[in-house]
DRENPA-3360 file (N, C-alpha, C; in nm, 2 decimals, always signed):
BEGIN
1 = MSKGAVEE = +12.10/+16.24/+23.01/+12.02/+16.36/+22.99/+11.87/+16.32/+22.99 ~ +11.79/+16.40/+23.05/+11.65/+16.37/+23.07/+11.58/+16.38/+22.93 ~ +11.47/+16.31/+22.93/+11.38/+16.31/+22.81/+11.33/+16.46/+22.79 ~ +11.30/+16.53/+22.90/+11.25/+16.66/+22.89/+11.34/+16.76/+22.81 ~ +11.47/+16.74/+22.82/+11.57/+16.83/+22.76/+11.56/+16.81/+22.61 ~ +11.54/+16.69/+22.56/+11.53/+16.66/+22.42/+11.40/+16.72/+22.36 ~ +11.29/+16.69/+22.44/+11.16/+16.75/+22.39/+11.17/+16.90/+22.39 ~ +11.23/+16.96/+22.49/+11.23/+17.11/+22.49/+11.31/+17.16/+22.37;
9 = HYASTGIT = +11.41/+17.09/+22.32/+11.48/+17.14/+22.20/+11.39/+17.14/+22.08 ~ +11.30/+17.05/+22.06/+11.22/+17.03/+21.94/+11.09/+17.10/+21.95 ~ +11.03/+17.11/+22.08/+10.89/+17.15/+22.09/+10.87/+17.29/+22.05 ~ +10.75/+17.31/+21.98/+10.70/+17.44/+21.94/+10.55/+17.42/+21.92 ~ +10.48/+17.53/+21.92/+10.33/+17.53/+21.90/+10.30/+17.58/+21.76 ~ +10.17/+17.54/+21.72/+10.12/+17.59/+21.60/+10.19/+17.54/+21.47 ~ +10.25/+17.42/+21.48/+10.33/+17.37/+21.37/+10.25/+17.36/+21.24 ~ +10.13/+17.29/+21.24/+10.06/+17.27/+21.12/+10.02/+17.40/+21.06;
17 = ARVLTALR = +9.97/+17.50/+21.14/+9.94/+17.63/+21.08/+10.05/+17.70/+21.01 ~ +10.17/+17.69/+21.07/+10.29/+17.75/+21.01/+10.32/+17.68/+20.88 ~ +10.31/+17.55/+20.88/+10.34/+17.47/+20.75/+10.25/+17.51/+20.64 ~ +10.12/+17.52/+20.67/+10.02/+17.55/+20.57/+10.03/+17.69/+20.52 ~ +10.06/+17.78/+20.61/+10.08/+17.92/+20.57/+10.19/+17.94/+20.48 ~ +10.31/+17.88/+20.51/+10.43/+17.89/+20.43/+10.40/+17.83/+20.29 ~ +10.34/+17.71/+20.29/+10.32/+17.64/+20.17/+10.23/+17.72/+20.07 ~ +10.12/+17.78/+20.13/+10.03/+17.85/+20.05/+10.09/+17.99/+20.00;
25 = AVNGPNVP = +10.18/+18.04/+20.08/+10.24/+18.17/+20.04/+10.33/+18.15/+19.92 ~ +10.39/+18.03/+19.91/+10.48/+18.01/+19.79/+10.40/+17.95/+19.68 ~ +10.31/+17.86/+19.70/+10.25/+17.79/+19.59/+10.10/+17.83/+19.56 ~ +10.05/+17.92/+19.64/+9.91/+17.97/+19.61/+9.81/+17.91/+19.71 ~ +9.70/+17.97/+19.73/+9.60/+17.93/+19.83/+9.54/+17.79/+19.80 ~ +9.54/+17.75/+19.68/+9.47/+17.63/+19.64/+9.57/+17.51/+19.62 ~ +9.69/+17.53/+19.67/+9.79/+17.42/+19.65/+9.74/+17.29/+19.72 ~ +9.74/+17.18/+19.65/+9.70/+17.05/+19.72/+9.79/+17.02/+19.83;
33 = ITPDTLAP = +9.74/+16.96/+19.94/+9.82/+16.92/+20.05/+9.85/+16.77/+20.03 ~ +9.97/+16.74/+19.98/+10.01/+16.60/+19.95/+10.15/+16.58/+20.01 ~ +10.19/+16.45/+20.02/+10.33/+16.43/+20.06/+10.44/+16.50/+19.97 ~ +10.41/+16.51/+19.84/+10.50/+16.58/+19.75/+10.51/+16.73/+19.78 ~ +10.39/+16.79/+19.79/+10.40/+16.94/+19.81/+10.45/+16.98/+19.95 ~ +10.43/+16.89/+20.05/+10.48/+16.91/+20.18/+10.63/+16.88/+20.19 ~ +10.69/+16.80/+20.10/+10.82/+16.75/+20.11/+10.93/+16.85/+20.14 ~ +10.93/+16.97/+20.08/+11.03/+17.07/+20.11/+11.04/+17.11/+20.26;
41 = IDHFHGKG = +10.93/+17.09/+20.33/+10.92/+17.13/+20.47/+10.93/+17.02/+20.57 ~ +10.87/+16.90/+20.54/+10.85/+16.80/+20.65/+10.95/+16.69/+20.65 ~ +11.06/+16.70/+20.57/+11.17/+16.60/+20.58/+11.29/+16.68/+20.64 ~ +11.32/+16.65/+20.77/+11.42/+16.72/+20.84/+11.56/+16.67/+20.82 ~ +11.61/+16.67/+20.70/+11.74/+16.62/+20.66/+11.81/+16.71/+20.56 ~ +11.94/+16.71/+20.56/+12.01/+16.80/+20.47/+11.98/+16.78/+20.33 ~ +11.95/+16.66/+20.29/+11.91/+16.64/+20.15/+11.76/+16.62/+20.13 ~ +11.68/+16.65/+20.23/+11.54/+16.65/+20.22/+11.48/+16.52/+20.18;
49 = VVATEELA = +11.38/+16.53/+20.09/+11.31/+16.41/+20.05/+11.40/+16.31/+19.98 ~ +11.51/+16.36/+19.92/+11.61/+16.27/+19.85/+11.67/+16.17/+19.95 ~ +11.70/+16.22/+20.07/+11.75/+16.13/+20.17/+11.65/+16.02/+20.21 ~ +11.52/+16.06/+20.22/+11.42/+15.96/+20.25/+11.41/+15.86/+20.14 ~ +11.41/+15.91/+20.02/+11.40/+15.81/+19.91/+11.52/+15.71/+19.91 ~ +11.64/+15.76/+19.94/+11.76/+15.67/+19.94/+11.75/+15.57/+20.05 ~ +11.70/+15.61/+20.17/+11.69/+15.52/+20.28/+11.58/+15.42/+20.25 ~ +11.47/+15.46/+20.20/+11.36/+15.37/+20.17/+11.40/+15.27/+20.06;
57 = ALLQPKAS = +11.48/+15.31/+19.97/+11.53/+15.22/+19.86/+11.61/+15.10/+19.92 ~ +11.67/+15.12/+20.04/+11.74/+15.01/+20.10/+11.65/+14.90/+20.14 ~ +11.52/+14.94/+20.18/+11.43/+14.84/+20.23/+11.34/+14.79/+20.13 ~ +11.31/+14.87/+20.02/+11.22/+14.82/+19.91/+11.09/+14.76/+19.97 ~ +11.01/+14.83/+20.04/+10.89/+14.77/+20.10/+10.79/+14.73/+20.00 ~ +10.71/+14.63/+20.03/+10.60/+14.59/+19.95/+10.47/+14.66/+20.00 ~ +10.37/+14.66/+19.92/+10.24/+14.73/+19.96/+10.18/+14.66/+20.08 ~ +10.21/+14.53/+20.10/+10.16/+14.45/+20.21/+10.23/+14.47/+20.34;
65 = DHLLDIGC = +10.35/+14.54/+20.33/+10.43/+14.56/+20.45/+10.38/+14.66/+20.55 ~ +10.43/+14.65/+20.67/+10.40/+14.74/+20.78/+10.54/+14.79/+20.83 ~ +10.57/+14.92/+20.82/+10.70/+14.98/+20.85/+10.69/+15.06/+20.98 ~ +10.80/+15.06/+21.05/+10.81/+15.14/+21.17/+10.91/+15.26/+21.14 ~ +10.87/+15.38/+21.17/+10.95/+15.50/+21.16/+10.99/+15.55/+21.30 ~ +11.12/+15.54/+21.34/+11.16/+15.57/+21.48/+11.22/+15.71/+21.48 ~ +11.15/+15.80/+21.55/+11.18/+15.94/+21.55/+11.12/+16.01/+21.43 ~ +10.99/+16.00/+21.41/+10.92/+16.03/+21.29/+10.90/+16.18/+21.26;
73 = GIGGPARW = +10.93/+16.26/+21.36/+10.91/+16.41/+21.34/+10.77/+16.44/+21.32 ~ +10.74/+16.53/+21.22/+10.60/+16.56/+21.19/+10.55/+16.47/+21.07 ~ +10.62/+16.36/+21.05/+10.56/+16.26/+20.97/+10.59/+16.26/+20.82 ~ +10.67/+16.35/+20.77/+10.70/+16.36/+20.63/+10.75/+16.23/+20.57 ~ +10.86/+16.17/+20.62/+10.90/+16.05/+20.56/+10.80/+15.94/+20.56 ~ +10.73/+15.93/+20.68/+10.62/+15.82/+20.69/+10.52/+15.84/+20.58 ~ +10.47/+15.96/+20.56/+10.37/+15.99/+20.46/+10.42/+15.96/+20.32 ~ +10.55/+16.00/+20.29/+10.61/+15.98/+20.16/+10.62/+15.83/+20.13;
81 = VAAKYGCR = +10.67/+15.75/+20.23/+10.69/+15.61/+20.21/+10.56/+15.54/+20.19 ~ +10.46/+15.58/+20.27/+10.32/+15.52/+20.25/+10.26/+15.55/+20.12 ~ +10.28/+15.67/+20.07/+10.22/+15.71/+19.94/+10.30/+15.64/+19.82 ~ +10.43/+15.64/+19.84/+10.52/+15.58/+19.73/+10.50/+15.43/+19.71 ~ +10.50/+15.36/+19.83/+10.50/+15.21/+19.82/+10.37/+15.15/+19.85 ~ +10.27/+15.23/+19.89/+10.14/+15.18/+19.92/+10.13/+15.09/+20.05 ~ +10.23/+15.11/+20.14/+10.23/+15.03/+20.26/+10.18/+15.10/+20.38 ~ +10.18/+15.04/+20.49/+10.14/+15.11/+20.62/+10.27/+15.15/+20.69;
89 = VTGVDLTA = +10.26/+15.26/+20.76/+10.37/+15.31/+20.84/+10.32/+15.35/+20.98 ~ +10.39/+15.31/+21.08/+10.37/+15.36/+21.22/+10.49/+15.44/+21.26 ~ +10.46/+15.56/+21.30/+10.57/+15.65/+21.34/+10.57/+15.67/+21.49 ~ +10.69/+15.67/+21.56/+10.70/+15.70/+21.70/+10.79/+15.82/+21.72 ~ +10.75/+15.91/+21.80/+10.83/+16.03/+21.83/+10.82/+16.07/+21.97 ~ +10.92/+16.13/+22.03/+10.93/+16.17/+22.17/+10.86/+16.31/+22.19 ~ +10.85/+16.39/+22.08/+10.80/+16.52/+22.10/+10.65/+16.53/+22.07 ~ +10.57/+16.56/+22.17/+10.42/+16.56/+22.16/+10.37/+16.65/+22.05;
97 = EFCEAARE = +10.44/+16.77/+22.04/+10.39/+16.86/+21.93/+10.42/+16.81/+21.79 ~ +10.53/+16.74/+21.77/+10.55/+16.68/+21.64/+10.44/+16.57/+21.61 ~ +10.41/+16.49/+21.71/+10.30/+16.39/+21.69/+10.17/+16.45/+21.66 ~ +10.13/+16.56/+21.72/+10.01/+16.63/+21.70/+10.01/+16.68/+21.55 ~ +10.12/+16.75/+21.51/+10.12/+16.80/+21.37/+10.12/+16.69/+21.27 ~ +10.19/+16.58/+21.30/+10.19/+16.46/+21.21/+10.05/+16.41/+21.19 ~ +9.98/+16.39/+21.29/+9.84/+16.34/+21.28/+9.75/+16.44/+21.20 ~ +9.77/+16.57/+21.22/+9.69/+16.66/+21.15/+9.72/+16.66/+21.00;
105 = LNSLTGLA = +9.85/+16.65/+20.97/+9.89/+16.65/+20.83/+9.86/+16.51/+20.76 ~ +9.86/+16.41/+20.84/+9.81/+16.28/+20.79/+9.67/+16.29/+20.74 ~ +9.58/+16.35/+20.82/+9.44/+16.37/+20.78/+9.43/+16.46/+20.66 ~ +9.50/+16.57/+20.65/+9.49/+16.66/+20.54/+9.54/+16.60/+20.41 ~ +9.63/+16.50/+20.42/+9.68/+16.43/+20.30/+9.60/+16.31/+20.26 ~ +9.50/+16.27/+20.35/+9.42/+16.16/+20.32/+9.50/+16.03/+20.36 ~ +9.60/+16.03/+20.44/+9.68/+15.91/+20.47/+9.66/+15.87/+20.62 ~ +9.56/+15.92/+20.69/+9.54/+15.88/+20.83/+9.52/+15.73/+20.85;
113 = ERVQILHG = +9.46/+15.67/+20.75/+9.43/+15.52/+20.76/+9.56/+15.44/+20.75 ~ +9.66/+15.49/+20.68/+9.78/+15.41/+20.65/+9.90/+15.46/+20.73 ~ +9.89/+15.58/+20.79/+10.00/+15.63/+20.87/+9.95/+15.66/+21.01 ~ +10.00/+15.58/+21.11/+9.97/+15.60/+21.25/+10.08/+15.66/+21.32 ~ +10.05/+15.75/+21.42/+10.16/+15.82/+21.49/+10.14/+15.79/+21.64 ~ +10.25/+15.75/+21.71/+10.24/+15.72/+21.85/+10.34/+15.81/+21.92 ~ +10.31/+15.86/+22.03/+10.40/+15.94/+22.12/+10.47/+15.84/+22.21 ~ +10.60/+15.84/+22.20/+10.67/+15.74/+22.28/+10.82/+15.75/+22.26;
121 = SALSLPLP = +10.89/+15.67/+22.34/+11.04/+15.66/+22.33/+11.09/+15.55/+22.25 ~ +11.20/+15.57/+22.18/+11.26/+15.46/+22.10/+11.32/+15.35/+22.19 ~ +11.35/+15.39/+22.32/+11.40/+15.29/+22.42/+11.30/+15.21/+22.48 ~ +11.17/+15.24/+22.46/+11.06/+15.16/+22.51/+10.94/+15.17/+22.42 ~ +10.95/+15.11/+22.30/+10.85/+15.13/+22.20/+10.72/+15.08/+22.25 ~ +10.61/+15.16/+22.23/+10.48/+15.11/+22.27/+10.41/+15.02/+22.17 ~ +10.48/+14.91/+22.14/+10.44/+14.82/+22.03/+10.47/+14.68/+22.07 ~ +10.39/+14.59/+22.01/+10.40/+14.44/+22.04/+10.52/+14.38/+21.97;
129 = DCSFDHAY = +10.56/+14.26/+22.02/+10.67/+14.19/+21.96/+10.63/+14.15/+21.82 ~ +10.74/+14.14/+21.73/+10.72/+14.08/+21.59/+10.60/+14.14/+21.52 ~ +10.59/+14.27/+21.52/+10.47/+14.33/+21.45/+10.51/+14.41/+21.33 ~ +10.63/+14.42/+21.29/+10.67/+14.50/+21.17/+10.76/+14.42/+21.08 ~ +10.74/+14.45/+20.95/+10.82/+14.39/+20.84/+10.96/+14.46/+20.83 ~ +10.96/+14.59/+20.84/+11.08/+14.67/+20.83/+11.08/+14.79/+20.93 ~ +11.19/+14.85/+20.95/+11.20/+14.97/+21.03/+11.30/+15.06/+20.98 ~ +11.29/+15.19/+21.01/+11.39/+15.28/+20.97/+11.40/+15.40/+21.07;
137 = SQAALMNV = +11.51/+15.46/+21.08/+11.53/+15.58/+21.16/+11.62/+15.68/+21.09 ~ +11.57/+15.80/+21.08/+11.65/+15.90/+20.99/+11.67/+16.02/+21.08 ~ +11.80/+16.06/+21.10/+11.83/+16.18/+21.17/+11.77/+16.20/+21.30 ~ +11.76/+16.09/+21.38/+11.70/+16.09/+21.51/+11.78/+16.04/+21.62 ~ +11.87/+15.94/+21.60/+11.93/+15.87/+21.70/+12.05/+15.95/+21.77 ~ +12.08/+16.07/+21.71/+12.19/+16.15/+21.77/+12.15/+16.19/+21.91 ~ +12.02/+16.20/+21.95/+11.97/+16.24/+22.08/+11.96/+16.12/+22.18 ~ +12.01/+16.00/+22.14/+11.99/+15.89/+22.22/+12.14/+15.84/+22.26;
145 = SDKRGVFH = +12.17/+15.83/+22.39/+12.30/+15.78/+22.43/+12.30/+15.63/+22.42 ~ +12.19/+15.56/+22.45/+12.19/+15.41/+22.45/+12.14/+15.36/+22.31 ~ +12.22/+15.37/+22.21/+12.18/+15.33/+22.08/+12.16/+15.17/+22.08 ~ +12.24/+15.10/+22.15/+12.22/+14.96/+22.16/+12.09/+14.92/+22.21 ~ +12.04/+15.00/+22.31/+11.91/+14.98/+22.37/+11.80/+15.00/+22.26 ~ +11.81/+15.10/+22.18/+11.72/+15.12/+22.07/+11.72/+15.00/+21.98 ~ +11.84/+14.95/+21.94/+11.84/+14.84/+21.84/+11.78/+14.72/+21.90 ~ +11.80/+14.69/+22.03/+11.73/+14.58/+22.10/+11.58/+14.59/+22.09;
153 = EVLRVLRP = +11.53/+14.71/+22.11/+11.39/+14.73/+22.10/+11.34/+14.71/+21.95 ~ +11.41/+14.76/+21.86/+11.37/+14.74/+21.72/+11.37/+14.59/+21.68 ~ +11.48/+14.52/+21.73/+11.48/+14.38/+21.70/+11.36/+14.31/+21.76 ~ +11.32/+14.35/+21.87/+11.20/+14.29/+21.94/+11.08/+14.31/+21.85 ~ +11.05/+14.42/+21.80/+10.93/+14.45/+21.73/+10.93/+14.41/+21.58 ~ +11.05/+14.37/+21.53/+11.06/+14.33/+21.39/+11.02/+14.18/+21.38 ~ +10.96/+14.14/+21.27/+10.94/+14.00/+21.24/+11.07/+13.94/+21.19 ~ +11.08/+13.81/+21.21/+11.21/+13.74/+21.16/+11.23/+13.77/+21.01;
161 = GGSLAISL = +11.35/+13.80/+20.97/+11.39/+13.84/+20.84/+11.37/+13.99/+20.81 ~ +11.31/+14.06/+20.90/+11.29/+14.21/+20.88/+11.42/+14.29/+20.88 ~ +11.42/+14.40/+20.82/+11.54/+14.48/+20.81/+11.52/+14.62/+20.88 ~ +11.63/+14.67/+20.92/+11.64/+14.81/+20.98/+11.73/+14.89/+20.90 ~ +11.69/+15.01/+20.85/+11.77/+15.10/+20.78/+11.78/+15.23/+20.87 ~ +11.91/+15.27/+20.89/+11.93/+15.39/+20.97/+12.02/+15.49/+20.90 ~ +11.99/+15.62/+20.92/+12.08/+15.73/+20.88/+12.09/+15.83/+20.99 ~ +12.21/+15.86/+21.03/+12.23/+15.95/+21.14/+12.36/+16.02/+21.14;
169 = AGAGSTGE = +12.37/+16.14/+21.19/+12.50/+16.21/+21.21/+12.58/+16.13/+21.31 ~ +12.71/+16.12/+21.28/+12.80/+16.05/+21.37/+12.93/+16.13/+21.40 ~ +13.01/+16.08/+21.49/+13.13/+16.15/+21.52/+13.23/+16.15/+21.40 ~ +13.30/+16.25/+21.38/+13.40/+16.26/+21.28/+13.54/+16.22/+21.34 ~ +13.64/+16.25/+21.25/+13.78/+16.20/+21.29/+13.87/+16.32/+21.32 ~ +13.82/+16.45/+21.31/+13.91/+16.56/+21.32/+13.88/+16.65/+21.44 ~ +13.80/+16.61/+21.53/+13.76/+16.69/+21.64/+13.61/+16.71/+21.66 ~ +13.58/+16.78/+21.76/+13.44/+16.81/+21.80/+13.37/+16.91/+21.70;
177 = PCYPLPWA = +13.25/+16.89/+21.67/+13.18/+16.98/+21.58/+13.14/+17.11/+21.66 ~ +13.10/+17.21/+21.58/+13.06/+17.34/+21.64/+12.91/+17.33/+21.66 ~ +12.86/+17.38/+21.78/+12.72/+17.39/+21.81/+12.67/+17.54/+21.79 ~ +12.54/+17.56/+21.77/+12.43/+17.46/+21.77/+12.43/+17.38/+21.64 ~ +12.36/+17.26/+21.65/+12.34/+17.17/+21.54/+12.19/+17.14/+21.53 ~ +12.14/+17.09/+21.42/+11.99/+17.07/+21.41/+11.93/+16.99/+21.52 ~ +12.01/+16.90/+21.58/+11.95/+16.81/+21.69/+11.99/+16.85/+21.83 ~ +12.07/+16.95/+21.84/+12.12/+16.99/+21.97/+12.18/+17.13/+21.97;
185 = TTPEISFL = +12.13/+17.22/+22.06/+12.19/+17.35/+22.07/+12.32/+17.35/+22.14 ~ +12.34/+17.25/+22.24/+12.46/+17.23/+22.31/+12.50/+17.08/+22.31 ~ +12.62/+17.05/+22.35/+12.66/+16.91/+22.34/+12.59/+16.82/+22.44 ~ +12.51/+16.88/+22.54/+12.45/+16.80/+22.65/+12.35/+16.70/+22.60 ~ +12.28/+16.73/+22.48/+12.18/+16.63/+22.43/+12.23/+16.57/+22.30 ~ +12.36/+16.58/+22.27/+12.41/+16.52/+22.15/+12.50/+16.41/+22.18 ~ +12.47/+16.29/+22.13/+12.54/+16.17/+22.16/+12.59/+16.11/+22.02 ~ +12.70/+16.15/+21.98/+12.75/+16.11/+21.85/+12.84/+15.98/+21.86;
193 = ATPDEIRG = +12.81/+15.89/+21.78/+12.88/+15.76/+21.77/+12.97/+15.75/+21.65 ~ +13.07/+15.68/+21.65/+13.15/+15.65/+21.53/+13.08/+15.54/+21.45 ~ +13.12/+15.53/+21.32/+13.06/+15.42/+21.25/+13.10/+15.28/+21.31 ~ +13.22/+15.27/+21.37/+13.25/+15.14/+21.43/+13.17/+15.11/+21.55 ~ +13.13/+15.22/+21.63/+13.04/+15.20/+21.74/+12.90/+15.16/+21.70 ~ +12.85/+15.22/+21.59/+12.72/+15.18/+21.54/+12.73/+15.03/+21.50 ~ +12.83/+14.99/+21.43/+12.85/+14.85/+21.39/+12.84/+14.76/+21.51 ~ +12.92/+14.79/+21.61/+12.92/+14.71/+21.73/+12.79/+14.70/+21.80;
201 = DLLAAGFQ = +12.72/+14.81/+21.81/+12.59/+14.81/+21.88/+12.48/+14.73/+21.80 ~ +12.49/+14.74/+21.67/+12.39/+14.66/+21.59/+12.42/+14.51/+21.61 ~ +12.55/+14.47/+21.60/+12.58/+14.33/+21.62/+12.55/+14.28/+21.76 ~ +12.58/+14.37/+21.86/+12.55/+14.32/+22.00/+12.41/+14.31/+22.02 ~ +12.32/+14.39/+21.95/+12.18/+14.38/+21.97/+12.12/+14.25/+21.91 ~ +12.20/+14.19/+21.82/+12.16/+14.06/+21.75/+12.13/+14.08/+21.61 ~ +12.15/+14.19/+21.55/+12.13/+14.21/+21.40/+12.25/+14.15/+21.32 ~ +12.21/+14.11/+21.20/+12.32/+14.08/+21.10/+12.34/+14.21/+21.02;
209 = LVLLRDKA = +12.46/+14.25/+21.00/+12.49/+14.37/+20.93/+12.50/+14.35/+20.78 ~ +12.42/+14.42/+20.70/+12.42/+14.41/+20.56/+12.52/+14.51/+20.49 ~ +12.51/+14.64/+20.54/+12.60/+14.74/+20.49/+12.61/+14.85/+20.60 ~ +12.73/+14.92/+20.60/+12.75/+15.04/+20.68/+12.85/+15.12/+20.61 ~ +12.81/+15.25/+20.59/+12.90/+15.34/+20.52/+12.89/+15.49/+20.57 ~ +12.99/+15.57/+20.55/+12.99/+15.71/+20.58/+12.96/+15.79/+20.45 ~ +12.85/+15.86/+20.45/+12.81/+15.93/+20.33/+12.84/+16.08/+20.34 ~ +12.91/+16.12/+20.44/+12.94/+16.26/+20.46/+13.00/+16.33/+20.34;
217 = PTMAPVLE = +13.10/+16.27/+20.27/+13.17/+16.34/+20.16/+13.07/+16.39/+20.06 ~ +12.95/+16.32/+20.04/+12.86/+16.36/+19.94/+12.79/+16.49/+19.97 ~ +12.80/+16.53/+20.10/+12.73/+16.65/+20.14/+12.81/+16.78/+20.13 ~ +12.94/+16.77/+20.12/+13.03/+16.88/+20.12/+12.99/+16.99/+20.01 ~ +12.95/+16.96/+19.89/+12.92/+17.06/+19.79/+12.80/+17.15/+19.83 ~ +12.72/+17.11/+19.93/+12.61/+17.19/+19.97/+12.65/+17.31/+20.05 ~ +12.77/+17.31/+20.11/+12.82/+17.42/+20.19/+12.82/+17.55/+20.12 ~ +12.89/+17.56/+20.01/+12.90/+17.69/+19.93/+12.76/+17.74/+19.90;
225 = QMETEGLP = +12.68/+17.66/+19.85/+12.54/+17.71/+19.81/+12.47/+17.77/+19.93 ~ +12.48/+17.70/+20.05/+12.41/+17.75/+20.16/+12.46/+17.88/+20.21 ~ +12.60/+17.89/+20.21/+12.66/+18.02/+20.25/+12.62/+18.13/+20.17 ~ +12.61/+18.11/+20.04/+12.58/+18.22/+19.95/+12.43/+18.25/+19.93 ~ +12.35/+18.15/+19.93/+12.20/+18.16/+19.91/+12.12/+18.16/+20.03 ~ +12.16/+18.11/+20.14/+12.09/+18.10/+20.26/+11.97/+18.00/+20.25 ~ +11.87/+18.02/+20.34/+11.76/+17.93/+20.34/+11.66/+17.95/+20.23 ~ +11.61/+17.84/+20.17/+11.50/+17.86/+20.07/+11.37/+17.90/+20.13;
233 = PLGEHVVT = +11.27/+17.94/+20.04/+11.15/+17.99/+20.10/+11.07/+17.88/+20.18 ~ +11.09/+17.75/+20.13/+11.03/+17.64/+20.21/+11.14/+17.55/+20.25 ~ +11.13/+17.51/+20.38/+11.23/+17.42/+20.44/+11.20/+17.39/+20.58 ~ +11.29/+17.31/+20.64/+11.26/+17.27/+20.78/+11.25/+17.39/+20.88 ~ +11.31/+17.50/+20.84/+11.30/+17.62/+20.93/+11.16/+17.67/+20.95 ~ +11.07/+17.63/+20.86/+10.93/+17.67/+20.88/+10.88/+17.61/+21.02 ~ +10.94/+17.49/+21.05/+10.90/+17.42/+21.17/+11.00/+17.46/+21.29 ~ +11.13/+17.46/+21.26/+11.23/+17.47/+21.36/+11.27/+17.62/+21.39;
241 = GENAKEWR = +11.24/+17.71/+21.30/+11.27/+17.85/+21.32/+11.39/+17.90/+21.24 ~ +11.41/+18.03/+21.24/+11.51/+18.09/+21.15/+11.65/+18.05/+21.20 ~ +11.67/+18.01/+21.32/+11.80/+17.96/+21.36/+11.85/+17.84/+21.28 ~ +11.76/+17.78/+21.20/+11.79/+17.67/+21.12/+11.91/+17.69/+21.03 ~ +11.93/+17.82/+20.99/+12.04/+17.85/+20.90/+12.18/+17.82/+20.97 ~ +12.19/+17.87/+21.09/+12.31/+17.85/+21.17/+12.33/+17.70/+21.20 ~ +12.22/+17.63/+21.24/+12.23/+17.49/+21.26/+12.28/+17.41/+21.14 ~ +12.22/+17.45/+21.03/+12.25/+17.38/+20.90/+12.39/+17.40/+20.85;
249 = LNWTRGQA = +12.43/+17.53/+20.87/+12.57/+17.56/+20.83/+12.67/+17.49/+20.92 ~ +12.65/+17.48/+21.04/+12.74/+17.41/+21.13/+12.74/+17.26/+21.10 ~ +12.63/+17.20/+21.06/+12.62/+17.06/+21.03/+12.69/+17.03/+20.90 ~ +12.67/+17.12/+20.80/+12.73/+17.10/+20.67/+12.88/+17.12/+20.67 ~ +12.92/+17.23/+20.75/+13.06/+17.26/+20.76/+13.13/+17.15/+20.84 ~ +13.06/+17.10/+20.94/+13.12/+16.99/+21.02/+13.15/+16.87/+20.94 ~ +13.07/+16.84/+20.84/+13.09/+16.72/+20.75/+13.21/+16.75/+20.66 ~ +13.21/+16.88/+20.60/+13.32/+16.91/+20.51/+13.45/+16.91/+20.58;
257 = EGRLSLIE = +13.46/+16.94/+20.71/+13.58/+16.95/+20.78/+13.62/+16.81/+20.85 ~ +13.53/+16.71/+20.83/+13.56/+16.58/+20.89/+13.53/+16.58/+21.04 ~ +13.45/+16.67/+21.10/+13.41/+16.67/+21.24/+13.29/+16.59/+21.26 ~ +13.21/+16.57/+21.15/+13.09/+16.49/+21.16/+13.09/+16.39/+21.05 ~ +13.04/+16.27/+21.07/+13.01/+16.17/+20.97/+12.87/+16.16/+20.95 ~ +12.83/+16.10/+20.84/+12.69/+16.07/+20.81/+12.68/+15.92/+20.79 ~ +12.63/+15.85/+20.89/+12.63/+15.71/+20.89/+12.50/+15.65/+20.83 ~ +12.52/+15.56/+20.74/+12.40/+15.49/+20.69/+12.43/+15.34/+20.70;
265 = ALARKRD = +12.33/+15.27/+20.75/+12.35/+15.13/+20.78/+12.22/+15.05/+20.74 ~ +12.23/+14.93/+20.70/+12.12/+14.84/+20.68/+12.16/+14.71/+20.76 ~ +12.06/+14.66/+20.84/+12.08/+14.54/+20.92/+11.96/+14.46/+20.91 ~ +11.98/+14.33/+20.94/+11.87/+14.23/+20.92/+11.85/+14.15/+21.05 ~ +11.73/+14.12/+21.08/+11.69/+14.03/+21.19/+11.70/+13.89/+21.13 ~ +11.76/+13.80/+21.20/+11.77/+13.66/+21.15/+11.63/+13.59/+21.14 ~ +11.62/+13.51/+21.04/+11.49/+13.44/+21.02/+11.46/+13.34/+21.14;
% end
């Protein structure tokens, strides 16, 4: 599937203006623009900022570290990690509109010096060899068929001993999921791997595997709440549109029914 199809799925205009309008409508015109106040909107994951916190905890970055965010979206996780740990983060994303919004929000939060955003592909990272202490990718690799190729690229840019933490939707064991889903309106741009396939791709790329698990069962209780309460005033739908409710219901229902897994892995580059 062409790069253009993935970009078309995510692309929209006026992202920063929509984010600020929604934030001020709920919290008042003088709400400070910080990683914490933006968090309900700019973490594109079912568990929001909690998912980012859990993934970052696997890496435990130091203030002196430089981290890579692969598929950074509008930069919410990168800003949160930089603010929380005092480190530097470089984000790479395929969608130009996401990169533009991320840079604007970095400036508004005062984090432009510590969070850099690059427009590019995870399969050809616009970055030099051995330039990062750690890397992570959250809810992004479902749009990439060649995950082993991504892992090869990450291994290239990591320093010896560096770690990669990933979280992504994966194939389940009970059949195909229902579309649309947050990362794909149709199956043509959705490339779901099983946990065993992710394990094999990480090892084949040259990583040492530290852990790999399916966290989907922890998401099932969210389904009833979403069906009864719908979308909150602030959420990723501010960026992705009101269809986010259908996407999110299909995603959560797919996990509850075993049609989708939620893969989390930590791998390490040899010293």
